[in-house]
MARVOKE-661370 format. One line per field, with one value per atom (N, C-alpha, C): chain; atom name; z, x, y; residue in three letters. Coordinates in steps of 0.05 Angstrom, whole numbers, plus 5000, padded with zeros to 4 digits. Atoms other than C-alpha are relative to their C-alpha. Example, Ala and Ser with C-alpha at 12.3 -4.5 7.8 and 13.67 -1.06 7.14 Angstrom:
mol <- [A_A_A_A_A_A]
atom <- [N_CA_C_N_CA_C]
w <- [5000_5156_5000_4999_5143_5014]
u <- [5018_5246_5018_4984_5273_4985]
v <- [4976_4910_5024_4976_4979_5022]
type <- [ALA_ALA_ALA_SER_SER_SER]
# end
This chain:
mol <- [A_A_A_A_A_A_A_A_A_A_A_A_A_A_A_A_A_A_A_A_A_A_A_A_A_A_A_A_A_A_A_A_A_A_A_A_A_A_A_A_A_A_A_A_A_A_A_A_A_A_A_A_A_A_A_A_A_A_A_A_A_A_A_A_A_A_A_A_A_A_A_A_A_A_A_A_A_A_A_A_A_A_A_A_A_A_A_A_A_A_A_A_A_A_A_A_A_A_A_A_A_A_A_A_A_A_A_A_A_A_A_A_A_A_A_A_A_A_A_A_A_A_A_A_A_A_A_A_A_A_A_A_A_A_A_A_A_A_A_A_A_A_A_A_A_A_A_A_A_A_A_A_A_A_A_A_A_A_A_A_A_A_A_A_A_A_A_A_A_A_A_A_A_A_A_A_A_A_A_A_A_A_A_A_A_A_A_A_A_A_A_A_A_A_A_A_A_A_A_A_A_A_A_A_A_A_A_A_A_A_A_A_A_A_A_A_A_A_A_A_A_A_A_A_A_A_A_A_A_A_A_A_A_A_A_A_A_A_A_A_A_A_A_A_A_A_A_A_A_A_A_A_A_A_A_A_A_A_A_A_A_A_A_A_A_A_A_A_A_A_A_A_A_A_A_A_A_A_A_A_A_A_A_A_A_A_A_A_A_A_A_A_A_A_A_A_A_A_A_A_A_A_A_A_A_A_A_A_A_A_A_A_A_A_A_A_A_A_A_A_A]
atom <- [N_CA_C_N_CA_C_N_CA_C_N_CA_C_N_CA_C_N_CA_C_N_CA_C_N_CA_C_N_CA_C_N_CA_C_N_CA_C_N_CA_C_N_CA_C_N_CA_C_N_CA_C_N_CA_C_N_CA_C_N_CA_C_N_CA_C_N_CA_C_N_CA_C_N_CA_C_N_CA_C_N_CA_C_N_CA_C_N_CA_C_N_CA_C_N_CA_C_N_CA_C_N_CA_C_N_CA_C_N_CA_C_N_CA_C_N_CA_C_N_CA_C_N_CA_C_N_CA_C_N_CA_C_N_CA_C_N_CA_C_N_CA_C_N_CA_C_N_CA_C_N_CA_C_N_CA_C_N_CA_C_N_CA_C_N_CA_C_N_CA_C_N_CA_C_N_CA_C_N_CA_C_N_CA_C_N_CA_C_N_CA_C_N_CA_C_N_CA_C_N_CA_C_N_CA_C_N_CA_C_N_CA_C_N_CA_C_N_CA_C_N_CA_C_N_CA_C_N_CA_C_N_CA_C_N_CA_C_N_CA_C_N_CA_C_N_CA_C_N_CA_C_N_CA_C_N_CA_C_N_CA_C_N_CA_C_N_CA_C_N_CA_C_N_CA_C_N_CA_C_N_CA_C_N_CA_C_N_CA_C_N_CA_C_N_CA_C_N_CA_C_N_CA_C_N_CA_C_N_CA_C_N_CA_C_N_CA_C_N_CA_C_N_CA_C_N_CA_C_N_CA_C_N_CA_C_N_CA_C_N_CA_C_N_CA_C_N_CA_C_N_CA_C_N_CA_C_N_CA_C_N_CA_C_N_CA_C_N_CA_C_N_CA_C]
w <- [5001_1885_5020_4982_1914_5020_4979_1975_4990_5010_1937_4986_5014_1894_5019_4980_1953_5015_4985_1992_4981_5019_1930_4994_5005_1916_5024_4976_1988_5003_4999_1984_4980_5020_1920_5010_4989_1954_5020_4980_2012_4987_5015_1964_4987_5013_1925_5020_4979_1989_5011_4991_2008_4978_5022_1940_4987_5011_1917_4974_5024_1850_5008_4995_1846_5003_4999_1832_5026_4975_1893_5024_4978_1941_4997_5005_1909_5011_4991_1923_5030_4971_1995_5014_4987_2009_4988_5011_1968_4982_5020_1913_4972_5026_1838_4994_5008_1806_4989_5011_1769_5022_4978_1834_5014_4987_1864_4984_5018_1804_5004_4997_1813_5027_4974_1887_4998_5001_1872_4982_5017_1817_5010_4989_1860_4988_5011_1821_5021_4978_1881_5026_4973_1954_5017_4984_2000_5023_4977_2052_5025_4974_2126_5002_4999_2120_4982_5018_2061_5011_4987_2099_5020_4981_2154_4987_5015_2103_4990_5010_2072_5024_4976_2142_5007_4993_2156_4978_5023_2087_4998_5003_2087_5027_4974_2161_5009_4991_2175_5013_4988_2216_4980_5018_2182_4997_5001_2200_4978_5021_2152_4972_5026_2095_4996_5001_2112_5001_4998_2120_5023_4976_2190_5015_4989_2216_5030_4972_2284_5012_4985_2332_5022_4980_2373_5019_4982_2425_4983_5014_2405_4990_5007_2405_4975_5023_2356_4975_5023_2311_4989_5008_2310_4986_5013_2293_4972_5026_2236_4981_5017_2210_4991_5007_2211_4979_5020_2171_4973_5025_2119_4989_5008_2117_4987_5010_2105_4970_5028_2038_4982_5015_2017_4985_5015_1964_5010_4990_1974_4997_5005_1943_5020_4981_1988_5028_4973_2050_5003_4999_2033_5004_4998_2024_5028_4973_2090_5021_4982_2125_5000_5002_2099_5013_4988_2120_5031_4971_2190_5011_4992_2195_5002_4999_2178_5023_4978_2228_5027_4974_2285_5004_4997_2271_5004_4997_2272_5029_4971_2347_5014]
u <- [4978_8465_4996_5004_8460_5022_4981_8498_5027_4974_8553_5015_4987_8566_5009_4992_8566_5025_4977_8615_5025_4978_8658_5011_4992_8659_5015_4987_8678_5028_4973_8736_5018_4984_8760_5008_4993_8758_5023_4979_8800_5026_4976_8848_5014_4989_8858_5012_4989_8867_5027_4975_8922_5021_4981_8955_5007_4995_8948_4985_5014_8931_4984_5016_8880_5019_4982_8936_5016_4985_8975_4984_5017_8917_4993_5006_8898_5022_4977_8968_5001_4998_8966_4979_5021_8900_4998_4998_8920_4976_5020_8868_5010_4992_8873_4991_5008_8870_4971_5027_8808_4979_5019_8774_4997_5001_8793_4983_5016_8762_4970_5029_8698_4989_5009_8695_4993_5003_8703_4977_5023_8650_4974_5025_8600_4992_5008_8601_5003_4996_8630_4998_5002_8617_5023_4977_8678_4990_5005_8678_5008_4992_8686_5031_4971_8758_5013_4988_8771_4996_5004_8741_5023_4978_8792_5027_4975_8849_5001_5001_8826_5006_4996_8824_5029_4972_8895_5017_4984_8922_4997_5005_8890_5003_4996_8903_4976_5025_8830_4982_5019_8774_4980_5020_8725_4975_5024_8669_5003_4996_8701_4995_5006_8697_4970_5029_8624_4986_5010_8615_4980_5016_8588_5011_4990_8593_4997_5006_8560_4990_5010_8553_4982_5019_8491_4993_5009_8454_4989_5011_8431_4971_5028_8359_4998_5000_8373_5010_4990_8414_4979_5020_8359_4977_5022_8307_5009_4990_8351_5002_4998_8363_4972_5027_8288_4989_5009_8275_5012_4987_8326_4988_5011_8298_4972_5027_8228_5000_4998_8252_5015_4984_8294_4982_5015_8272_5009_4995_8273_5029_4972_8342_5019_4983_8372_4997_5005_8340_5015_4985_8370_5030_4972_8438_5007_4996_8432_4999_5001_8411_5026_4975_8472_5023_4979_8518_4998_5004_8489_5006_4995_8491_5030_4971_8566_5012_4989_8581_4994_5009_8541_5013_4989_8567_5030_4971_8639_5008_4993_8635_5003]
v <- [5017_8861_4977_5023_8790_4997_5003_8767_4992_5009_8730_5023_4978_8791_5022_4979_8839_4992_5009_8797_4999_5001_8785_5028_4972_8860_5011_4990_8874_4988_5013_8824_5014_4986_8858_5028_4974_8926_4998_5003_8902_4990_5010_8866_5024_4976_8931_5019_4983_8971_4990_5012_8922_5001_4998_8935_4973_5027_8863_4996_5010_8833_4975_5024_8777_4976_5024_8727_4999_5000_8750_4992_5009_8743_4971_5028_8677_4982_5016_8651_5000_4998_8676_4982_5016_8639_4972_5027_8577_4992_5007_8580_5010_4991_8590_5028_4973_8658_5000_5003_8634_4999_5001_8616_5027_4974_8683_5019_4983_8718_4994_5008_8678_5007_4991_8695_5030_4971_8769_5009_4993_8768_4988_5011_8730_4974_5026_8665_4979_5019_8627_5015_4989_8638_4988_5010_8632_4982_5016_8577_5015_4987_8594_4999_5002_8569_5021_4980_8615_5028_4974_8674_5004_4998_8660_5006_4995_8657_5029_4972_8723_5019_4983_8754_5002_5001_8733_5014_4989_8751_5030_4971_8820_5015_4988_8831_5016_4987_8849_4980_5017_8821_4989_5012_8774_5018_4983_8823_5022_4980_8874_4988_5013_8823_4997_5003_8812_5027_4973_8887_5004_4997_8883_5024_4975_8953_5003_4996_8955_4974_5023_8898_5011_4991_8911_4978_5021_8871_4978_5023_8802_5005_4994_8826_5017_4982_8882_4985_5015_8836_4981_5019_8784_5015_4984_8838_5008_4992_8863_4976_5025_8792_4993_5007_8779_5019_4981_8843_4992_5007_8821_4974_5026_8750_5004_4995_8778_5008_4991_8806_4981_5019_8747_4980_5021_8697_4973_5027_8622_4992_5007_8613_5014_4985_8667_4989_5011_8637_4974_5025_8569_5005_4993_8601_5010_4989_8639_4977_5023_8575_4984_5016_8538_5015_4985_8594_4999_5001_8596_4972_5027_8521_4994_5004_8520_5014_4984_8575_4987_5011_8543_4973_5028_8472_5001_4997_8499_5002_4996_8511_4974]
type <- [UNK_UNK_UNK_UNK_UNK_UNK_UNK_UNK_UNK_UNK_UNK_UNK_UNK_UNK_UNK_UNK_UNK_UNK_UNK_UNK_UNK_UNK_UNK_UNK_UNK_UNK_UNK_UNK_UNK_UNK_UNK_UNK_UNK_UNK_UNK_UNK_UNK_UNK_UNK_UNK_UNK_UNK_UNK_UNK_UNK_UNK_UNK_UNK_UNK_UNK_UNK_UNK_UNK_UNK_UNK_UNK_UNK_UNK_UNK_UNK_UNK_UNK_UNK_UNK_UNK_UNK_UNK_UNK_UNK_UNK_UNK_UNK_UNK_UNK_UNK_UNK_UNK_UNK_UNK_UNK_UNK_UNK_UNK_UNK_UNK_UNK_UNK_UNK_UNK_UNK_UNK_UNK_UNK_UNK_UNK_UNK_UNK_UNK_UNK_UNK_UNK_UNK_UNK_UNK_UNK_UNK_UNK_UNK_UNK_UNK_UNK_UNK_UNK_UNK_UNK_UNK_UNK_UNK_UNK_UNK_UNK_UNK_UNK_UNK_UNK_UNK_UNK_UNK_UNK_UNK_UNK_UNK_UNK_UNK_UNK_UNK_UNK_UNK_UNK_UNK_UNK_UNK_UNK_UNK_UNK_UNK_UNK_UNK_UNK_UNK_UNK_UNK_UNK_UNK_UNK_UNK_UNK_UNK_UNK_UNK_UNK_UNK_UNK_UNK_UNK_UNK_UNK_UNK_UNK_UNK_UNK_UNK_UNK_UNK_UNK_UNK_UNK_UNK_UNK_UNK_UNK_UNK_UNK_UNK_UNK_UNK_UNK_UNK_UNK_UNK_UNK_UNK_UNK_UNK_UNK_UNK_UNK_UNK_UNK_UNK_UNK_UNK_UNK_UNK_UNK_UNK_UNK_UNK_UNK_UNK_UNK_UNK_UNK_UNK_UNK_UNK_UNK_UNK_UNK_UNK_UNK_UNK_UNK_UNK_UNK_UNK_UNK_UNK_UNK_UNK_UNK_UNK_UNK_UNK_UNK_UNK_UNK_UNK_UNK_UNK_UNK_UNK_UNK_UNK_UNK_UNK_UNK_UNK_UNK_UNK_UNK_UNK_UNK_UNK_UNK_UNK_UNK_UNK_UNK_UNK_UNK_UNK_UNK_UNK_UNK_UNK_UNK_UNK_UNK_UNK_UNK_UNK_UNK_UNK_UNK_UNK_UNK_UNK_UNK_UNK_UNK_UNK_UNK_UNK_UNK_UNK_UNK_UNK_UNK_UNK_UNK_UNK_UNK_UNK_UNK_UNK_UNK_UNK_UNK_UNK_UNK_UNK_UNK_UNK_UNK_UNK_UNK_UNK_UNK_UNK_UNK_UNK_UNK_UNK_UNK_UNK_UNK_UNK_UNK_UNK_UNK]
# end
């Protein structure tokens, strides 16, 4: 499963755990139901702003939406990231770069 689909699936799981319909969550984060469906099916990737809105609407930390279980030392995290990058294709690496760029530039 690619990154967009995994994250979309994770958002859907948390939405269902909160007892919400797609249309209800979409309204809470100010997007269309169609866009919500596309996020959950991995067609669209949520922006950093949308991740924050999901976090507030679902009352969970963004890390849960990203399925980040254990925060380790920076060295361990970098090592794990490098392992994942080694298996990624060119398209995935470009997507990861853009995500990191948005996060870093946001500071």
